[in-house]
N, C-alpha and C positions, 0 to 999 in steps of 0.2 A: 751242370744242371742236374737237379734231383730226378725229375721225371719228365719224359717227353711223350705226349699223347699223339697218336696218329689215328685219324678217324674221319668220318663223314662230316664235312662242314655244312651243317643244316640250320636254317633259321626256323625256330619253333614258332608256330602261329597257334595260340591257344584259344579255343572256343568252348562255350558250354552248350550242350545239346541235351535233348531228351532221348529216351530209349527208342522212341518211334523213328527218330532220324537215323539211328544206327541200323534199324531193321529195313527202312525204306531204301537205304543205299547199299543194301546187301553186305554190310560190314559185320565182322565178328568181334564182339565186345572184348576188350582187353588184349587185342593182338595188334600187330602192325601189318598194314597192307601196302605193298609197293604199287605205285602208279607209273606206267610207262608212257601214258598219253597225257601231255601237258594240258590239253583242252579239257579232258575228262576231269583232271585234278582241279582246274580253275572253276569248272562248273560246280563242283562240290563246295568250293570256298565262297563262291559268289553270294550264296544266300545266308551266310553266317555272320554273326556279330563277333568281331575279334576282341578278345579280352586283353591280350598281351602278346607282344612279339619279342622274342629273345634269341640271341645267338646260341644255338643248341648243338645237338649231336651228342650221342651218348658219352663218348670219351671226352669231348670238349667240356661237358657238364662236370665230369669227374675232375678234370684238370683245373677248372675254375675253383672247385671245392678245395683241392689241394693247395692252390695258390692262396685262397682265403685263410687257410690254416698256417700261412707264413712260409711256404716252401717255394723255391725257385723252380719254375716249370715252363715248358714250351708246348707248342702244338703245331702239327702239320695237317692241313686239310685243304681241299681244292675248292675255290670259289671263282665266280666270274666278276669282272669289273662292271657291276650293275648296282642298283639301289640296295638290294638285299645283301650283296657282297660287301659294300662299304659299311653297312649296318653291322654285319657279322664281324668284320675286322675291328671296328671301333669297340664293339662289345667285349672282345677278348682283351684289347689293350687296357680298357678301363679296369679290368680285373688283374692287371699285372701279369698277364700271360704273354710270353714272347711268341710271336706268330711267325713261323718260318715258311712263309709262302708269299710270293709276289704275284698279285692278281693281274690278269689281263682279260680282255674281252674274249669270252669263249662262245662256242656255237650254242651251248645249252646255258640256261640261267643258273644262278646260285640255287642250291638245293633247298627245299622247303618241306617241313613236316607239320601237317595239320594235326593238332592234338585235341581230340574231342572228349570233353569231360562230361560224364553222365551224372545224374543226381546221387548215385552210390559211390562217387569219387573215383570210379574206375576210369582209365584213360584208354581210348582207342586211337591208334595212330594211322594216318594216311600220309605216305611219304612219296614225294616226287624228288628223286635224287639229283636230277639236273646234272650239273658238271661235277658235283661231289663224287658221283659214282664213276667218273672217268679218271680218277687219280692213277698215276702211273709211276714207274720207278724213277723217272727224271724229277718228279716232285719231292722225292725223299732225299734229303741231304745226309750222306753217310757220316760226315764229320760231326754233325749235330747229334746223330744217333750214338756215335762212339763216345761223345762227351757227356752222355746222360747215364745216370746210375741205372735207371730202369726205363724201358719203353712200355707204353700201355696201348694195346690195340683193341679193336672191337670186332665182334663177329659180323656186325652189319656191313663192315668194310670188305670182308672177304668175298671175292667173287672171281670166277674164272677170267683169264685174260689179263688186262693191264693192272687192275687192283691187286690181283694175286702176286704179280711181279713186284709191285710196290711193297706188299706185305713181306715177301721173301727177302727183298733187299734190306728192309729194316731189321728183320730177325737175324740176318747173317752178320750184321755189324754190331748188334746189341750186346751189352754186358749181361743184361737180364731181361727176360720178356714176360710181361703180364698181359693177360687178355680176358675180356669178358665175352661170354658166349652170346650175350645180347638179347636173344629172343628165341622162343620155341620154334618160330617160323624159320629162323636162321639155322638152328640145329637140325631140323627135319630136312632142310634143303641141302645142307652140306655135311651130313652126318659122318661119312667115312673120312673126309678131310679134317673135320673138327676133332674126331677121335684120334687121328694121327698127330694133330697139333698138341692135344692134351697129353698124349702119351710120350711124345718125342721132342717137342719143340718149346713148350711153355715151362717157365719156372713157377708161375702163379696163374691159376685159373679161377675166375669168378663166374658163378652161375647161380640160378635159383634151382629149387628142388625139381621142378617140372622139367627144366632143361637137362639136368643131369640124368633124370629118369629116362628121358627120351634118348639121350646120347648113348647110354649103355644098355638101353632097353631093359631097365631094372623093374623087377616086380615089387620091390619094397626098398625103403631107404637104407636098410642094412647092406644091400648089395652095392649101393653108392659108396658107403663107407669102406667096404672091403675092396672095391675097385680102386678107390683113392689111396688107400693105405699101400697098395702094391706099387704105386707110381713113384713113391719116395720124392714127391714134389708137393708144393703147397696148393691145396684145393680148398676154396672158400665157397660155401654154399649158404644162401639165404633161404629161410623156410617159412616166410610169412609170420603167422602168429606163434610159430614154434621157435622163433629166434634165428640164430645163425650158428654155423659150425665151421671150424677150420681143421683140415686133416693134413698131417705132414708125417709120412711114414706111420709109425705106431701111435703118434701123438694125435689125440682127438680132443679138441677143446670147443666147448659150446658157450654161447651167451644168449640171454633172454631178451625179448623185446621190451620196450618201454610201455607201461600200461596207461590207460585212461587218456589217450591222445585224441585231440579233436581233428580227425582226418578230413582233409579238404580235397586233396588231389594226390594220387599215387605216382604222378610223373616224376621221374628222377630218383625214386627211392633207391633203386639198385646202383645208379650212377654215384649218388652221394655216399652210399654205403662203401663202395669201392674207394672213394676219395678218403674217407675216414680211415679205412683199413690201411691203404697205401701210405698215408701220412704217418701212421703208427709204425709201419714196416720200415720206412726210410729213416725214421728217427729212432730206430732200434728199441721200440717198445715190445713188451711180451706179446705173444699171439693173443692172449686173453684181452689185453689192453687194446690191441688192434681191432679185435671184434667189437669191443665196447665203443671205441671211437667211431667205427662204421655205423653201429646201431644208433649212436647219438646223432650223427649227421643225417641218417635216413629218417629218424624220428622228427627232426626239425623240418625237413623238406616237405614231408607229407601233410604238415599242418598249414601249408600255404599253397598258392597257385603257382605252378611253374617249377622248373628244375634248377633254379638258382637261389641261393640264400642271400 
């Protein structure tokens, strides 16, 4: 197997809202809020018109993108044997993703992420992890990990307790480990742990500029570049309108964004960028070509609703 993704198995529920809705519900635009109370989450969903329901989760979105580019891929993520769980499994199978998890009835339901799109195309996420957040080391098949060229993990998954054990088990068996830092909220919550992962455990780190600045408490982007150079590992940073950059030792390569795009929804931009880059990487393209493939994929996804092409 080329790439095995391990992440939160989340059903994305996409809704369009106005800015007032964001303010009234005390949400911070463009960030992700975790809900621990299922009733509170359901109350938020109750008054909304659902545009689209998709099998999501950050790494799962990337894995589907890599599959669509013709690569053999798999995914591990925890779901419950319920309506959303069946929907999730079917969604992956349709995309030729091998799903290495046998669902059973869990105490908590399958995880759900409410993606609220405002008129400026920004997305604000409200996530009820459900059983996805209860992934443990028994859910990770070491043989599947060993038979994959790269495993791809997400910062969203990293949490103290059982998920961390699942993470550690996967990394200890892997040939190569790539990870996305996922979200500023994740970086701020787990800063010392993420810094340790980036410095000592990961072969490839994906992040946006904001996340990297926060991770190393950088005053400017030059500090991010200098920090990344010292690692002698591959660090890939997306910078919005400034394009993307890959740093590997003294090698620093940049690529520009595509111009004049009709941006509809920024959901999945980072996920599909990682998909394009990893496709290039496993097919031995140059770093510049990997960046360009990532940019091409993210440019396509932001011109439509949802995180699947």
